HTML snippet that shows the backbone in 3Dmol.js (N, CA, C, O; Angstrom):
<script src="https://3Dmol.org/build/3Dmol-min.js"></script>
<div id="view" style="width:600px;height:400px;position:relative"></div>
<script>
const pdb = `
ATOM      1  N   MET A   1     -96.201  10.606-108.722  1.00  0.00           N
ATOM      2  CA  MET A   1     -96.151  11.076-109.769  1.00  0.00           C
ATOM      3  C   MET A   1     -95.929   9.810-110.792  1.00  0.00           C
ATOM      4  O   MET A   1     -95.033   9.043-110.440  1.00  0.00           O
ATOM      5  N   ASP A   2     -96.581   9.501-111.944  1.00  0.00           N
ATOM      6  CA  ASP A   2     -96.716   8.839-112.945  1.00  0.00           C
ATOM      7  C   ASP A   2     -95.635   8.847-113.943  1.00  0.00           C
ATOM      8  O   ASP A   2     -95.594   9.929-114.528  1.00  0.00           O
ATOM      9  N   ILE A   3     -94.845   8.098-114.292  1.00  0.00           N
ATOM     10  CA  ILE A   3     -93.580   8.313-115.284  1.00  0.00           C
ATOM     11  C   ILE A   3     -94.152   7.466-116.606  1.00  0.00           C
ATOM     12  O   ILE A   3     -94.795   6.420-116.519  1.00  0.00           O
ATOM     13  N   SER A   4     -93.876   7.968-117.533  1.00  0.00           N
ATOM     14  CA  SER A   4     -94.167   7.289-118.920  1.00  0.00           C
ATOM     15  C   SER A   4     -92.674   6.412-119.264  1.00  0.00           C
ATOM     16  O   SER A   4     -91.487   6.559-118.972  1.00  0.00           O
ATOM     17  N   PRO A   5     -93.410   5.525-119.980  1.00  0.00           N
ATOM     18  CA  PRO A   5     -91.862   4.425-120.395  1.00  0.00           C
ATOM     19  C   PRO A   5     -91.255   5.267-121.450  1.00  0.00           C
ATOM     20  O   PRO A   5     -90.033   5.332-121.583  1.00  0.00           O
ATOM     21  N   SER A   6     -92.217   6.015-122.322  1.00  0.00           N
ATOM     22  CA  SER A   6     -91.209   7.050-123.210  1.00  0.00           C
ATOM     23  C   SER A   6     -90.294   7.963-122.669  1.00  0.00           C
ATOM     24  O   SER A   6     -89.269   8.192-123.312  1.00  0.00           O
ATOM     25  N   SER A   7     -90.520   8.616-121.422  1.00  0.00           N
ATOM     26  CA  SER A   7     -89.479   9.466-120.350  1.00  0.00           C
ATOM     27  C   SER A   7     -88.340   8.558-120.157  1.00  0.00           C
ATOM     28  O   SER A   7     -87.316   9.227-120.291  1.00  0.00           O
ATOM     29  N   GLU A   8     -88.106   7.516-119.940  1.00  0.00           N
ATOM     30  CA  GLU A   8     -87.173   6.567-119.780  1.00  0.00           C
ATOM     31  C   GLU A   8     -86.326   6.350-120.841  1.00  0.00           C
ATOM     32  O   GLU A   8     -85.114   6.508-120.693  1.00  0.00           O
ATOM     33  N   LEU A   9     -86.921   5.922-122.160  1.00  0.00           N
ATOM     34  CA  LEU A   9     -86.483   5.507-123.114  1.00  0.00           C
ATOM     35  C   LEU A   9     -85.485   6.469-123.906  1.00  0.00           C
ATOM     36  O   LEU A   9     -84.357   6.182-124.308  1.00  0.00           O
ATOM     37  N   GLU A  10     -86.238   7.797-124.048  1.00  0.00           N
ATOM     38  CA  GLU A  10     -85.015   8.588-124.601  1.00  0.00           C
ATOM     39  C   GLU A  10     -83.432   8.623-124.048  1.00  0.00           C
ATOM     40  O   GLU A  10     -82.418   8.537-124.741  1.00  0.00           O
ATOM     41  N   PRO A  11     -83.531   8.788-122.488  1.00  0.00           N
ATOM     42  CA  PRO A  11     -82.074   8.692-122.380  1.00  0.00           C
ATOM     43  C   PRO A  11     -81.409   7.606-122.213  1.00  0.00           C
ATOM     44  O   PRO A  11     -80.199   7.715-122.018  1.00  0.00           O
ATOM     45  N   TRP A  12     -81.979   6.370-122.244  1.00  0.00           N
ATOM     46  CA  TRP A  12     -81.383   5.247-122.650  1.00  0.00           C
ATOM     47  C   TRP A  12     -81.020   5.152-123.967  1.00  0.00           C
ATOM     48  O   TRP A  12     -79.851   4.840-124.192  1.00  0.00           O
ATOM     49  N   LEU A  13     -81.669   5.327-124.775  1.00  0.00           N
ATOM     50  CA  LEU A  13     -81.481   5.359-126.471  1.00  0.00           C
ATOM     51  C   LEU A  13     -80.260   6.322-126.567  1.00  0.00           C
ATOM     52  O   LEU A  13     -79.605   6.165-127.598  1.00  0.00           O
ATOM     53  N   ARG A  14     -79.865   7.171-125.815  1.00  0.00           N
ATOM     54  CA  ARG A  14     -79.024   8.511-126.335  1.00  0.00           C
ATOM     55  C   ARG A  14     -77.762   7.769-125.526  1.00  0.00           C
ATOM     56  O   ARG A  14     -76.691   8.187-125.965  1.00  0.00           O
ATOM     57  N   ALA A  15     -77.635   6.988-124.685  1.00  0.00           N
ATOM     58  CA  ALA A  15     -76.887   6.357-123.616  1.00  0.00           C
ATOM     59  C   ALA A  15     -76.434   5.143-124.526  1.00  0.00           C
ATOM     60  O   ALA A  15     -75.238   4.884-124.658  1.00  0.00           O
ATOM     61  N   LYS A  16     -77.363   4.454-125.109  1.00  0.00           N
ATOM     62  CA  LYS A  16     -76.849   3.310-126.127  1.00  0.00           C
ATOM     63  C   LYS A  16     -76.027   3.853-127.232  1.00  0.00           C
ATOM     64  O   LYS A  16     -75.062   3.234-127.679  1.00  0.00           O
ATOM     65  N   LEU A  17     -76.468   5.197-127.743  1.00  0.00           N
ATOM     66  CA  LEU A  17     -76.270   5.671-129.182  1.00  0.00           C
ATOM     67  C   LEU A  17     -74.586   5.945-128.836  1.00  0.00           C
ATOM     68  O   LEU A  17     -73.916   6.135-129.852  1.00  0.00           O
ATOM     69  N   THR A  18     -73.929   5.982-127.701  1.00  0.00           N
ATOM     70  CA  THR A  18     -72.624   6.697-127.474  1.00  0.00           C
ATOM     71  C   THR A  18     -71.789   5.428-127.100  1.00  0.00           C
ATOM     72  O   THR A  18     -70.591   5.464-126.820  1.00  0.00           O
ATOM     73  N   LEU A  19     -72.700   4.108-127.135  1.00  0.00           N
ATOM     74  CA  LEU A  19     -71.828   2.974-126.964  1.00  0.00           C
ATOM     75  C   LEU A  19     -71.722   1.977-128.171  1.00  0.00           C
ATOM     76  O   LEU A  19     -71.313   0.828-128.009  1.00  0.00           O
ATOM     77  N   ILE A  20     -72.106   2.466-129.372  1.00  0.00           N
ATOM     78  CA  ILE A  20     -72.079   1.489-130.499  1.00  0.00           C
ATOM     79  C   ILE A  20     -71.619   2.578-131.616  1.00  0.00           C
ATOM     80  O   ILE A  20     -71.723   3.800-131.514  1.00  0.00           O
ATOM     81  N   SER A  21     -71.012   1.740-132.854  1.00  0.00           N
ATOM     82  CA  SER A  21     -70.442   2.377-133.925  1.00  0.00           C
ATOM     83  C   SER A  21     -71.433   3.130-134.456  1.00  0.00           C
ATOM     84  O   SER A  21     -72.601   2.744-134.505  1.00  0.00           O
ATOM     85  N   GLN A  22     -71.057   4.164-134.853  1.00  0.00           N
ATOM     86  CA  GLN A  22     -72.092   5.190-135.700  1.00  0.00           C
ATOM     87  C   GLN A  22     -72.771   4.819-136.977  1.00  0.00           C
ATOM     88  O   GLN A  22     -73.757   5.252-137.574  1.00  0.00           O
ATOM     89  N   LYS A  23     -71.805   3.758-137.214  1.00  0.00           N
ATOM     90  CA  LYS A  23     -71.934   3.239-138.839  1.00  0.00           C
ATOM     91  C   LYS A  23     -72.968   1.966-138.899  1.00  0.00           C
ATOM     92  O   LYS A  23     -73.353   1.357-139.897  1.00  0.00           O
ATOM     93  N   THR A  24     -73.310   1.746-137.472  1.00  0.00           N
ATOM     94  CA  THR A  24     -74.091   0.212-137.676  1.00  0.00           C
ATOM     95  C   THR A  24     -75.760   0.680-137.956  1.00  0.00           C
ATOM     96  O   THR A  24     -76.121   1.782-137.541  1.00  0.00           O
ATOM     97  N   LYS A  25     -76.419   0.075-138.443  1.00  0.00           N
ATOM     98  CA  LYS A  25     -78.023  -0.153-138.823  1.00  0.00           C
ATOM     99  C   LYS A  25     -78.422   0.166-137.139  1.00  0.00           C
ATOM    100  O   LYS A  25     -79.245   1.063-136.957  1.00  0.00           O
ATOM    101  N   LEU A  26     -78.111  -0.227-136.464  1.00  0.00           N
ATOM    102  CA  LEU A  26     -78.629   0.141-134.887  1.00  0.00           C
ATOM    103  C   LEU A  26     -78.726   1.447-134.565  1.00  0.00           C
ATOM    104  O   LEU A  26     -79.745   1.993-134.143  1.00  0.00           O
ATOM    105  N   ALA A  27     -77.096   2.238-134.867  1.00  0.00           N
ATOM    106  CA  ALA A  27     -77.357   3.512-134.728  1.00  0.00           C
ATOM    107  C   ALA A  27     -78.078   4.198-135.538  1.00  0.00           C
ATOM    108  O   ALA A  27     -78.637   5.202-135.096  1.00  0.00           O
ATOM    109  N   GLU A  28     -78.197   3.924-136.550  1.00  0.00           N
ATOM    110  CA  GLU A  28     -79.180   4.662-137.562  1.00  0.00           C
ATOM    111  C   GLU A  28     -80.672   4.302-137.183  1.00  0.00           C
ATOM    112  O   GLU A  28     -81.556   5.153-137.277  1.00  0.00           O
ATOM    113  N   ALA A  29     -80.909   3.086-136.774  1.00  0.00           N
ATOM    114  CA  ALA A  29     -82.289   3.157-136.430  1.00  0.00           C
ATOM    115  C   ALA A  29     -82.496   4.044-134.984  1.00  0.00           C
ATOM    116  O   ALA A  29     -83.533   4.644-134.701  1.00  0.00           O
ATOM    117  N   ILE A  30     -81.546   4.002-134.327  1.00  0.00           N
ATOM    118  CA  ILE A  30     -81.724   5.029-133.032  1.00  0.00           C
ATOM    119  C   ILE A  30     -81.747   6.386-133.019  1.00  0.00           C
ATOM    120  O   ILE A  30     -82.354   7.129-132.247  1.00  0.00           O
ATOM    121  N   ARG A  31     -80.865   6.718-134.155  1.00  0.00           N
ATOM    122  CA  ARG A  31     -81.144   8.328-134.460  1.00  0.00           C
ATOM    123  C   ARG A  31     -82.596   8.506-135.134  1.00  0.00           C
ATOM    124  O   ARG A  31     -83.286   9.452-134.755  1.00  0.00           O
ATOM    125  N   TYR A  32     -83.130   7.541-136.217  1.00  0.00           N
ATOM    126  CA  TYR A  32     -84.235   7.795-136.622  1.00  0.00           C
ATOM    127  C   TYR A  32     -85.191   7.936-135.727  1.00  0.00           C
ATOM    128  O   TYR A  32     -86.068   8.776-135.931  1.00  0.00           O
ATOM    129  N   ALA A  33     -85.202   7.127-134.546  1.00  0.00           N
ATOM    130  CA  ALA A  33     -86.190   6.860-133.502  1.00  0.00           C
ATOM    131  C   ALA A  33     -86.131   8.464-132.706  1.00  0.00           C
ATOM    132  O   ALA A  33     -87.158   9.103-132.478  1.00  0.00           O
ATOM    133  N   LEU A  34     -85.312   8.752-132.495  1.00  0.00           N
ATOM    134  CA  LEU A  34     -84.702  10.080-131.841  1.00  0.00           C
ATOM    135  C   LEU A  34     -85.226  11.229-132.560  1.00  0.00           C
ATOM    136  O   LEU A  34     -85.774  12.117-131.907  1.00  0.00           O
ATOM    137  N   SER A  35     -85.096  11.354-134.205  1.00  0.00           N
ATOM    138  CA  SER A  35     -85.172  12.502-134.827  1.00  0.00           C
ATOM    139  C   SER A  35     -86.881  12.694-134.824  1.00  0.00           C
ATOM    140  O   SER A  35     -87.368  13.806-135.027  1.00  0.00           O
ATOM    141  N   ARG A  36     -87.721  11.505-134.577  1.00  0.00           N
ATOM    142  CA  ARG A  36     -89.134  11.529-135.006  1.00  0.00           C
ATOM    143  C   ARG A  36     -89.903  11.593-133.224  1.00  0.00           C
ATOM    144  O   ARG A  36     -91.107  11.393-133.064  1.00  0.00           O
ATOM    145  N   TRP A  37     -88.876  11.925-131.953  1.00  0.00           N
ATOM    146  CA  TRP A  37     -89.420  11.638-130.982  1.00  0.00           C
ATOM    147  C   TRP A  37     -90.748  12.111-130.715  1.00  0.00           C
ATOM    148  O   TRP A  37     -91.475  11.260-130.202  1.00  0.00           O
ATOM    149  N   GLU A  38     -91.347  13.416-130.955  1.00  0.00           N
ATOM    150  CA  GLU A  38     -92.656  13.713-130.591  1.00  0.00           C
ATOM    151  C   GLU A  38     -94.023  12.696-131.356  1.00  0.00           C
ATOM    152  O   GLU A  38     -95.030  12.238-130.815  1.00  0.00           O
ATOM    153  N   GLY A  39     -93.612  12.607-132.620  1.00  0.00           N
ATOM    154  CA  GLY A  39     -94.331  11.226-132.672  1.00  0.00           C
ATOM    155  C   GLY A  39     -94.347  10.106-132.164  1.00  0.00           C
ATOM    156  O   GLY A  39     -95.427   9.567-131.921  1.00  0.00           O
ATOM    157  N   LEU A  40     -93.235   9.535-131.904  1.00  0.00           N
ATOM    158  CA  LEU A  40     -93.037   8.212-131.447  1.00  0.00           C
ATOM    159  C   LEU A  40     -93.677   8.561-129.999  1.00  0.00           C
ATOM    160  O   LEU A  40     -94.786   8.049-129.848  1.00  0.00           O
ATOM    161  N   THR A  41     -93.194   9.347-128.874  1.00  0.00           N
ATOM    162  CA  THR A  41     -93.805   9.452-127.833  1.00  0.00           C
ATOM    163  C   THR A  41     -95.106   9.703-127.560  1.00  0.00           C
ATOM    164  O   THR A  41     -95.665   9.585-126.469  1.00  0.00           O
ATOM    165  N   ARG A  42     -95.651  10.117-128.777  1.00  0.00           N
ATOM    166  CA  ARG A  42     -97.270  10.230-128.855  1.00  0.00           C
ATOM    167  C   ARG A  42     -97.808   8.650-129.096  1.00  0.00           C
ATOM    168  O   ARG A  42     -98.600   8.189-128.273  1.00  0.00           O
ATOM    169  N   PHE A  43     -97.540   8.152-129.786  1.00  0.00           N
ATOM    170  CA  PHE A  43     -97.859   6.725-130.062  1.00  0.00           C
ATOM    171  C   PHE A  43     -97.820   5.954-128.450  1.00  0.00           C
ATOM    172  O   PHE A  43     -98.769   5.437-127.861  1.00  0.00           O
ATOM    173  N   LEU A  44     -96.581   6.064-128.054  1.00  0.00           N
ATOM    174  CA  LEU A  44     -96.131   5.081-127.002  1.00  0.00           C
ATOM    175  C   LEU A  44     -96.904   5.478-125.840  1.00  0.00           C
ATOM    176  O   LEU A  44     -97.309   4.596-125.083  1.00  0.00           O
ATOM    177  N   ASP A  45     -97.186   6.826-125.581  1.00  0.00           N
ATOM    178  CA  ASP A  45     -97.962   7.454-124.613  1.00  0.00           C
ATOM    179  C   ASP A  45     -99.769   7.291-125.024  1.00  0.00           C
ATOM    180  O   ASP A  45    -100.551   7.379-124.077  1.00  0.00           O
ATOM    181  N   ASP A  46    -100.203   7.110-126.116  1.00  0.00           N
ATOM    182  CA  ASP A  46    -101.429   6.948-126.045  1.00  0.00           C
ATOM    183  C   ASP A  46    -101.909   5.699-127.146  1.00  0.00           C
ATOM    184  O   ASP A  46    -101.845   5.655-128.374  1.00  0.00           O
ATOM    185  N   GLY A  47    -102.332   4.874-126.298  1.00  0.00           N
ATOM    186  CA  GLY A  47    -102.847   3.268-127.000  1.00  0.00           C
ATOM    187  C   GLY A  47    -103.610   3.483-127.836  1.00  0.00           C
ATOM    188  O   GLY A  47    -103.584   2.518-128.601  1.00  0.00           O
ATOM    189  N   ARG A  48    -104.559   4.469-128.277  1.00  0.00           N
ATOM    190  CA  ARG A  48    -105.415   4.660-129.120  1.00  0.00           C
ATOM    191  C   ARG A  48    -104.536   4.731-130.573  1.00  0.00           C
ATOM    192  O   ARG A  48    -105.028   4.219-131.578  1.00  0.00           O
ATOM    193  N   ILE A  49    -103.508   5.242-130.615  1.00  0.00           N
ATOM    194  CA  ILE A  49    -102.885   5.690-131.882  1.00  0.00           C
ATOM    195  C   ILE A  49    -102.165   4.319-132.396  1.00  0.00           C
ATOM    196  O   ILE A  49    -101.395   3.519-131.865  1.00  0.00           O
ATOM    197  N   GLU A  50    -102.848   4.439-133.829  1.00  0.00           N
ATOM    198  CA  GLU A  50    -102.060   3.371-134.473  1.00  0.00           C
ATOM    199  C   GLU A  50    -100.817   3.460-134.954  1.00  0.00           C
ATOM    200  O   GLU A  50    -100.458   4.582-135.309  1.00  0.00           O
ATOM    201  N   ILE A  51     -99.964   2.448-135.074  1.00  0.00           N
ATOM    202  CA  ILE A  51     -98.209   2.340-135.276  1.00  0.00           C
ATOM    203  C   ILE A  51     -98.039   2.826-136.706  1.00  0.00           C
ATOM    204  O   ILE A  51     -97.134   3.592-137.035  1.00  0.00           O
ATOM    205  N   ASP A  52     -99.194   2.215-137.758  1.00  0.00           N
ATOM    206  CA  ASP A  52     -99.194   2.661-139.155  1.00  0.00           C
ATOM    207  C   ASP A  52    -100.154   3.521-139.524  1.00  0.00           C
ATOM    208  O   ASP A  52    -100.981   4.033-138.770  1.00  0.00           O
ATOM    209  N   SER A  53    -100.031   3.710-140.881  1.00  0.00           N
ATOM    210  CA  SER A  53    -101.210   4.479-141.602  1.00  0.00           C
ATOM    211  C   SER A  53    -102.188   3.801-142.456  1.00  0.00           C
ATOM    212  O   SER A  53    -102.989   4.411-143.165  1.00  0.00           O
ATOM    213  N   ASN A  54    -102.084   2.212-142.352  1.00  0.00           N
ATOM    214  CA  ASN A  54    -102.498   1.517-143.410  1.00  0.00           C
ATOM    215  C   ASN A  54    -104.248   1.811-143.582  1.00  0.00           C
ATOM    216  O   ASN A  54    -104.719   1.678-144.711  1.00  0.00           O
ATOM    217  N   VAL A  55    -105.094   2.179-142.523  1.00  0.00           N
ATOM    218  CA  VAL A  55    -106.355   2.348-142.562  1.00  0.00           C
ATOM    219  C   VAL A  55    -106.496   3.694-143.548  1.00  0.00           C
ATOM    220  O   VAL A  55    -107.329   3.688-144.454  1.00  0.00           O
ATOM    221  N   VAL A  56    -105.716   4.729-143.335  1.00  0.00           N
ATOM    222  CA  VAL A  56    -105.964   5.974-143.983  1.00  0.00           C
ATOM    223  C   VAL A  56    -105.566   6.030-145.534  1.00  0.00           C
ATOM    224  O   VAL A  56    -106.062   6.798-146.359  1.00  0.00           O
ATOM    225  N   GLU A  57    -104.241   4.747-145.851  1.00  0.00           N
ATOM    226  CA  GLU A  57    -103.898   4.717-147.018  1.00  0.00           C
ATOM    227  C   GLU A  57    -105.110   3.776-147.783  1.00  0.00           C
ATOM    228  O   GLU A  57    -105.359   4.079-148.950  1.00  0.00           O
ATOM    229  N   ARG A  58    -105.894   2.609-147.145  1.00  0.00           N
ATOM    230  CA  ARG A  58    -106.438   2.381-147.595  1.00  0.00           C
ATOM    231  C   ARG A  58    -107.666   3.086-148.287  1.00  0.00           C
ATOM    232  O   ARG A  58    -108.072   2.907-149.435  1.00  0.00           O
ATOM    233  N   ALA A  59    -108.135   3.886-147.369  1.00  0.00           N
ATOM    234  CA  ALA A  59    -109.297   4.849-147.290  1.00  0.00           C
ATOM    235  C   ALA A  59    -109.167   5.713-148.408  1.00  0.00           C
ATOM    236  O   ALA A  59    -110.100   6.226-149.026  1.00  0.00           O
ATOM    237  N   ILE A  60    -107.804   5.858-148.656  1.00  0.00           N
ATOM    238  CA  ILE A  60    -107.762   7.470-149.752  1.00  0.00           C
ATOM    239  C   ILE A  60    -106.951   6.586-151.377  1.00  0.00           C
ATOM    240  O   ILE A  60    -106.640   7.093-152.455  1.00  0.00           O
ATOM    241  N   ARG A  61    -106.867   5.489-151.009  1.00  0.00           N
ATOM    242  CA  ARG A  61    -106.230   4.811-152.457  1.00  0.00           C
ATOM    243  C   ARG A  61    -107.191   4.982-153.439  1.00  0.00           C
ATOM    244  O   ARG A  61    -106.785   5.479-154.489  1.00  0.00           O
ATOM    245  N   PRO A  62    -108.601   4.636-153.344  1.00  0.00           N
ATOM    246  CA  PRO A  62    -109.606   4.621-154.507  1.00  0.00           C
ATOM    247  C   PRO A  62    -109.299   6.295-155.140  1.00  0.00           C
ATOM    248  O   PRO A  62    -109.203   6.562-156.337  1.00  0.00           O
ATOM    249  N   ILE A  63    -109.199   7.143-154.168  1.00  0.00           N
ATOM    250  CA  ILE A  63    -109.183   8.621-154.950  1.00  0.00           C
ATOM    251  C   ILE A  63    -107.812   8.979-155.659  1.00  0.00           C
ATOM    252  O   ILE A  63    -107.540   9.707-156.613  1.00  0.00           O
ATOM    253  N   ALA A  64    -106.957   8.078-154.707  1.00  0.00           N
ATOM    254  CA  ALA A  64    -105.534   8.705-155.667  1.00  0.00           C
ATOM    255  C   ALA A  64    -105.414   7.873-156.944  1.00  0.00           C
ATOM    256  O   ALA A  64    -105.039   8.428-157.977  1.00  0.00           O
ATOM    257  N   LEU A  65    -105.700   6.624-156.928  1.00  0.00           N
ATOM    258  CA  LEU A  65    -105.895   6.030-158.160  1.00  0.00           C
ATOM    259  C   LEU A  65    -106.805   6.605-159.373  1.00  0.00           C
ATOM    260  O   LEU A  65    -106.561   6.528-160.578  1.00  0.00           O
ATOM    261  N   ASN A  66    -107.932   7.208-158.723  1.00  0.00           N
ATOM    262  CA  ASN A  66    -109.042   7.644-159.762  1.00  0.00           C
ATOM    263  C   ASN A  66    -108.180   9.074-160.266  1.00  0.00           C
ATOM    264  O   ASN A  66    -108.631   9.555-161.306  1.00  0.00           O
ATOM    265  N   ARG A  67    -107.171   9.700-159.747  1.00  0.00           N
ATOM    266  CA  ARG A  67    -106.727  10.571-160.025  1.00  0.00           C
ATOM    267  C   ARG A  67    -105.361  10.272-161.220  1.00  0.00           C
ATOM    268  O   ARG A  67    -105.081  10.861-162.264  1.00  0.00           O
ATOM    269  N   LYS A  68    -104.813   9.285-160.636  1.00  0.00           N
ATOM    270  CA  LYS A  68    -103.934   8.939-161.365  1.00  0.00           C
ATOM    271  C   LYS A  68    -104.630   8.625-162.998  1.00  0.00           C
ATOM    272  O   LYS A  68    -104.087   9.051-164.017  1.00  0.00           O
ATOM    273  N   ASN A  69    -105.633   7.988-163.004  1.00  0.00           N
ATOM    274  CA  ASN A  69    -106.326   7.191-164.223  1.00  0.00           C
ATOM    275  C   ASN A  69    -106.593   8.724-164.936  1.00  0.00           C
ATOM    276  O   ASN A  69    -106.097   8.786-166.060  1.00  0.00           O
ATOM    277  N   ALA A  70    -107.108   9.651-164.603  1.00  0.00           N
ATOM    278  CA  ALA A  70    -107.613  10.546-165.138  1.00  0.00           C
ATOM    279  C   ALA A  70    -106.557  11.411-165.518  1.00  0.00           C
ATOM    280  O   ALA A  70    -106.667  12.013-166.586  1.00  0.00           O
ATOM    281  N   LEU A  71    -105.547  11.567-164.810  1.00  0.00           N
ATOM    282  CA  LEU A  71    -104.067  12.065-165.756  1.00  0.00           C
ATOM    283  C   LEU A  71    -103.567  11.444-166.795  1.00  0.00           C
ATOM    284  O   LEU A  71    -103.095  12.194-167.649  1.00  0.00           O
ATOM    285  N   PHE A  72    -103.504  10.070-167.047  1.00  0.00           N
ATOM    286  CA  PHE A  72    -103.142   9.236-168.301  1.00  0.00           C
ATOM    287  C   PHE A  72    -104.032   8.676-168.924  1.00  0.00           C
ATOM    288  O   PHE A  72    -104.022   7.450-169.031  1.00  0.00           O
ATOM    289  N   ALA A  73    -105.047   9.470-169.503  1.00  0.00           N
ATOM    290  CA  ALA A  73    -106.326   8.773-170.000  1.00  0.00           C
ATOM    291  C   ALA A  73    -105.629   8.417-171.555  1.00  0.00           C
ATOM    292  O   ALA A  73    -106.410   8.242-172.490  1.00  0.00           O
ATOM    293  N   GLY A  74    -104.656   8.353-171.713  1.00  0.00           N
ATOM    294  CA  GLY A  74    -104.005   7.987-173.085  1.00  0.00           C
ATOM    295  C   GLY A  74    -104.051   8.892-174.276  1.00  0.00           C
ATOM    296  O   GLY A  74    -103.000   8.976-174.912  1.00  0.00           O
ATOM    297  N   SER A  75    -105.253   9.700-174.762  1.00  0.00           N
ATOM    298  CA  SER A  75    -105.327  10.545-175.872  1.00  0.00           C
ATOM    299  C   SER A  75    -106.622  11.270-175.469  1.00  0.00           C
ATOM    300  O   SER A  75    -107.315  11.049-174.476  1.00  0.00           O
ATOM    301  N   ASP A  76    -106.847  12.377-176.649  1.00  0.00           N
ATOM    302  CA  ASP A  76    -107.645  13.488-176.070  1.00  0.00           C
ATOM    303  C   ASP A  76    -108.893  12.836-175.842  1.00  0.00           C
ATOM    304  O   ASP A  76    -109.634  12.982-174.870  1.00  0.00           O
ATOM    305  N   GLY A  77    -109.084  11.946-177.051  1.00  0.00           N
ATOM    306  CA  GLY A  77    -110.393  10.909-176.988  1.00  0.00           C
ATOM    307  C   GLY A  77    -110.670  10.127-175.891  1.00  0.00           C
ATOM    308  O   GLY A  77    -111.804  10.186-175.415  1.00  0.00           O
ATOM    309  N   GLY A  78    -110.005   9.545-175.499  1.00  0.00           N
ATOM    310  CA  GLY A  78    -109.825   8.864-174.108  1.00  0.00           C
ATOM    311  C   GLY A  78    -109.842   9.753-173.132  1.00  0.00           C
ATOM    312  O   GLY A  78    -110.296   9.318-172.074  1.00  0.00           O
ATOM    313  N   GLY A  79    -109.451  11.007-173.137  1.00  0.00           N
ATOM    314  CA  GLY A  79    -109.647  11.962-171.965  1.00  0.00           C
ATOM    315  C   GLY A  79    -111.153  12.287-171.790  1.00  0.00           C
ATOM    316  O   GLY A  79    -111.833  12.123-170.777  1.00  0.00           O
ATOM    317  N   GLU A  80    -111.568  12.836-173.126  1.00  0.00           N
ATOM    318  CA  GLU A  80    -112.871  13.182-173.025  1.00  0.00           C
ATOM    319  C   GLU A  80    -114.264  12.022-172.594  1.00  0.00           C
ATOM    320  O   GLU A  80    -115.296  12.172-171.940  1.00  0.00           O
ATOM    321  N   HIS A  81    -113.679  10.908-173.307  1.00  0.00           N
ATOM    322  CA  HIS A  81    -115.009   9.691-172.470  1.00  0.00           C
ATOM    323  C   HIS A  81    -114.669   9.047-171.517  1.00  0.00           C
ATOM    324  O   HIS A  81    -115.408   8.095-171.264  1.00  0.00           O
ATOM    325  N   TRP A  82    -113.417   9.263-170.568  1.00  0.00           N
ATOM    326  CA  TRP A  82    -113.176   8.603-169.616  1.00  0.00           C
ATOM    327  C   TRP A  82    -114.045   8.867-168.429  1.00  0.00           C
ATOM    328  O   TRP A  82    -114.423   8.068-167.573  1.00  0.00           O
ATOM    329  N   PRO A  83    -114.311  10.281-168.558  1.00  0.00           N
ATOM    330  CA  PRO A  83    -115.208  10.540-167.338  1.00  0.00           C
ATOM    331  C   PRO A  83    -116.540   9.796-167.676  1.00  0.00           C
ATOM    332  O   PRO A  83    -116.931   9.308-166.615  1.00  0.00           O
ATOM    333  N   SER A  84    -117.183   9.573-168.421  1.00  0.00           N
ATOM    334  CA  SER A  84    -118.340   8.850-168.310  1.00  0.00           C
ATOM    335  C   SER A  84    -118.194   7.653-168.363  1.00  0.00           C
ATOM    336  O   SER A  84    -119.194   6.968-168.578  1.00  0.00           O
ATOM    337  N   SER A  85    -116.998   7.064-168.197  1.00  0.00           N
ATOM    338  CA  SER A  85    -116.825   5.333-168.233  1.00  0.00           C
ATOM    339  C   SER A  85    -117.235   5.253-167.043  1.00  0.00           C
ATOM    340  O   SER A  85    -117.278   6.136-166.187  1.00  0.00           O
ATOM    341  N   PRO A  86    -117.699   3.621-166.959  1.00  0.00           N
ATOM    342  CA  PRO A  86    -117.873   3.179-165.492  1.00  0.00           C
ATOM    343  C   PRO A  86    -116.723   2.619-165.111  1.00  0.00           C
ATOM    344  O   PRO A  86    -116.001   1.905-165.807  1.00  0.00           O
ATOM    345  N   ARG A  87    -116.494   3.062-163.604  1.00  0.00           N
ATOM    346  CA  ARG A  87    -115.129   2.887-162.671  1.00  0.00           C
ATOM    347  C   ARG A  87    -115.409   1.550-161.921  1.00  0.00           C
ATOM    348  O   ARG A  87    -114.583   1.106-161.123  1.00  0.00           O
TER     349      ARG A  87
END
`;
const viewer = $3Dmol.createViewer("view");
viewer.addModel(pdb, "pdb");
viewer.setStyle({}, {cartoon: {color: "spectrum"}});
viewer.zoomTo();
viewer.render();
</script>
């Protein structure tokens, strides 16, 4: 039977959490990890998953900026001419 690292990590984190002050940044970090355990274990058990979403964020940035610019065209005239402006 193959045991994944994540299956050993959760009990270890829970044990350490009982040994440290609950007001420390370490305790806060452990509670954060445990509260997002499903996503963390998915990342730990599947090496194909990226740890961050920078690739996705960079891909959608032009769409988000375009939407933001459209919302704040500045005036009715600017809003009417903005769609025909080069981007």
